[in-house]
N, C-alpha and C positions, 0 to 999 in steps of 0.2 A: 384300203392306202386308211383310211380312216382308223383301223385296227392297225394296221404297221405308224402310225403317225402316235398311235395311245400307250403301244409300246413302247416309244421311242421317250415317252412322253417321261413311264415309268420308270424308263432303267434309268434317265435323269434323277430323275426324286429321288432317288435311292442312292441315286451317286453322292445326292445332294447342289445337282446343277443346274436346279432347279429354269434360274439365271444366265447360265448358257445361251452369250451370243455369237452367233454363227459365222456370222458378216465380220468380230472383231477376229475370231479366231483365224480367219483367211487370211484378212493381214497380216496375221500377224506371223503364223506361216507367208507367206508372201517378202515382207519384209524381209523376217532373219533368212530368207534365203535368198535371197539379194546383199543381205550381210555378208553371206558369208561366201557366197562367189565373188564378189565384187575385196573383200580386203584379203582370200587365198589367191585374184590374181596379182592385187596390190605386190604383197608383200611377195609372192615370189618372184616378181617383176621390180617388186626391187630388189629381193637377193643377186638376182642375174646380172642390174645396176653391180654391182658390188663386189662380184665372186666370178668364177670362171657355169659353165652349162654344165661343164660334169660333175663341179661341186655339189653346185644347186638339184639338178636330177638327183641327185643321188644320197639326196637324204629326201628323198620321197619313197625312199623304196624303206623309209624306220614308217608311214601312215599306217601298214597294217598289224606292226609293234604295238604300234600306240591304241589305235582301235582295240587291241586285242589285251590291251591293259586297264584299257578304260571301262570294258567288257566288263571286268571283272570285278573294276571298285565299284563301279556302280550298277550292277542288276546281277551281276556275283556267277558272274560264269567259268563255271570250270575251267579251267589250266591243262594242260596237260603234258605230257615232257615233248612232243614233234610241236607244239605250240611254241614255248619257252625256248630247243630247236632251233627252228626256223626266227626265232628272236637274236637270238645269237649268232648267228651264219649271218641274218641284214647289219644288224651293229653290229660285227667284224668288218662285213665289206665296206660300208658308209670311214669307217674310223681308218679302216684300208686311205681307202680313194683321198680321204680324209690329207695323210701324210704326204700319199704323195705328191698330190695337189699341191701341199704347201715345200713342198723341194723342186717341183718344175720337174717332172722325173714322169708325167707324163705322156701319154704323146698325143 
């Protein structure tokens, strides 16, 4: 156990994190998780009050394309043609849903 702790200490030193506070880190993760959960649910419910459930739910299908673009921009993840085709299909579906919803032709 002591050698494991020593290795962790050496790694933190190499990374420049000698004063790493695990409790503060855990609190930060918990705070962000609560904020993301409550913020996401709150925004979802606010959108449901202002629009139809079909329209709000259709926008949720943009989550994978947004994540894909975020990973590309932030982490340099490679993009492929199937990913871009899937993004186009999702976007087209959401646009069609929005158009039909505003015309009142959805069932």
